[in-house]
N, C-alpha and C positions, 0 to 999 in steps of 0.2 A: 551542402547537399550533394553537389557535384562530386565530392570526394568520398561520398558514402559515410559521412560522419553521423554519429548518433547525437541528435539535438535534444537537449533538456530545456524545457521552457520555464522551469522554476526560476524565481527571482526576476522575471520580466514583469513590467507593468501590465495592467489589464489590456491596454491598447496594443502594446507590443505582442502580447500573447495572441490576441485576436488576429493580428496581421500575419504572424508566423503560421497560425493554423490555416489561414486563407491561402498563403503561399504553398503550404504542404498539400492542401486539398486540390490545388490547381495542377499538380503534377499528373500527367496522363497515366492511365492504367491503374487507378486506385489510390493515388496520392502517395505521400512520403511519410512513414511513421515518425511520430514524435513521442518524447518521454516527458512525464511530469514525475520526477524522481522521488520527491519527499515533500508532499503537500497534503493539506486537508481538504475537506469538502466545504466550500464557502457557505457560511451561515448555518453550519451543522449544529452549532451550539452558540451560546452567548459569549464565548471566549473571544477576546480580541483577535487572536491568531486566525481564527476561522472566519472572521468577518472582513479580513483585509483582502486586497487583490492578490496577495501572495498565495491564497488558496484557490482551488479550481471551482468554477461554477458547474452546475449540472449539465448545461449545454456543452461546455468545454469537454467534460468527461465523455459525452457521447461522440463528439467530434474526434477525440483521441481514439476512441474505440473503432470508429469507421476507418481510420487510417492504419489500424493494426498496431497502434501505439500502446504504451503501458502507463499505469498510474501507481506510483509508490506512496502508499498511505502512511503519513507521518506517525511515528511512535512517540512524539513529543509529549512527555509527562503523562503517558497513556496508562490507564488501567486496562489490563489485558481483556477483560470482558467488554468494556466500553469500546476498545479498539476493534474487537471482533464484530460488534454491532455496526460500527462504521465501515468495516471491510465488507460486510454483507450489503450495506447501503450502496457503497461504491460499485460493487459487482453488479447489483441490480440496475444501477444507473447506466453503466457501460452496456449492459445487455439490451437496454431500450433502443440502442442504435441499430439493433438487428431485428426489431419487431417488424411484422409485415407492412406496417404503414410508414416505416422509416426509409430514409434515403441512404443506402449503404453502397458506395461506389464499387467496392471490391467484391461484394456478394459472398464473402467468406463466412463460414459458420462461426459462431461465437465460441471461442476456446477458453477453458479454465486457465487461470494463471495471469490474466491481464492486469489484475491488481496484485501488487507485490508489497513487500515490507520496506518502508522508507525511513531510514534512521536519521542521518545527518547529525549524529552526536559529535559535537566539536567543542564542548565545554560551554558554548553559548546556548545550545539547544539541549534541554535536559532529557535524560533517558527515561524509560518507563518506570512507573511508581511501584513500590512494594505492595503487598497484599495485607499487611498488618503494620502496626507501629505508628509513630508520630507523623510519618510522611504519607500515610494512607490518604487517598483522595477523599475529600469530604463527601459523606453520603454513601460511600462504597462499602459493601459488606466485607467483613474480615474473612480472608481465606488463608488457611495454613495447611501444612501437610503435603506440600508439593513434592518433597523428596521421598515420601513413603508411597507415592503413587507409582504405578508401573510406567516404564518408559524413560528414556534418557532426558535429562540427567537424573541419576539417583543419589548423587552426592553433591554437597555444596562446593562451590568453587573455592580454591585455595591458592594463594600467592605467598610463598614462604610460610610465615607463621600466621598470616592473615587469612581468616575464613570469611567468605562472603555469603550471606544468607539472603536470597531473593525475597523471601517472605517479609523481611524487615528493612532491606536496603534497596530493593528493586534491582534494576539492571545497572550494576556498579561498573561494569566494563563490557566490551563487545562480546566476550565469550559467553556472557550470561544472557545473550539473546536466545540461547537454547532454552533457558529457564522460562523466559517470556513466552516462547512458542509453546512450551509444554503447558504453561498456565492457560493460554488461549485454547489449547486442545482439550483441557479438562472441562470446559464449559459444556453444560447439557443443553439440549435443544430448548428446554423451557427457559434457560437463561438468555438465549439469543433470539428466539422467535421462530425462525424458519429452518435452521439447521443446527447441528451440534458443532462444538469446537473441533471434534475429530474429523468431521466431514469437511469443515472449512480448511483445516490444515492439510489433510491428506489428499483431498480432491480439488483444491483450489490453490492455496498458498504454495504448496510444494510443486505445483506445475509451472511456477513462474519462470524458472530457468529455461524450461523447454519453450515457453511462450516467447521469452527474450530471444532465443535462438531463431525462432521463426520470424520474429520481428526484424532481426538483423539480416536474415535471408531476403526479406522483402526490400530492405534498404539497399542491399547490394544489387537487387534486380532493378530498382527504380532509379538509381543514381545517374544512369546514362540518359534518362529522360528529362533531367533537370536542365532548364535553359536559363 
């Protein structure tokens, strides 16, 4: 912290995460921002990944928000619409830190972009699922026609003679996260509950880089206060 380094709390044990959050919160002047770069919301579903200490608890998300930190929501084997619902859930959880009854030391208004896209695709963690075909998530509706919808990308990804189709292969390489984001953006409000996919992408997800910049500004301002 004294060096102004960005600290990512992912892969820490629950006990270590709680201790680092406490250390960050004790820095005078509003604390020291922390990152959770590629995690899920703990107990969001019955999947083992989301029930382990590797995922963030809801109180931890609120504490990260109060510090002006960021949460990268994992895309691990994600269906785009399911991921969008989790994104809204995470955003609402971080927003709770700024409710009138909460204790927010920095008193800053809640900014869009505090929840980002957390990939961690490294051949051990699988990338987002397709919208059709044998690898479609069980119980998910089939969605096709991504490339005939307006907006980038309009063509399937191609590497040499190999053509990659997001609809049947999912995110086969990093470049196809553009396809995933377009799929998220295609969701209607009735699909997600309280906002459309276009609202989520345009007014929240795409604000993440700006939010990161403001987070880094605070880190630079706070590093001299670390003892």
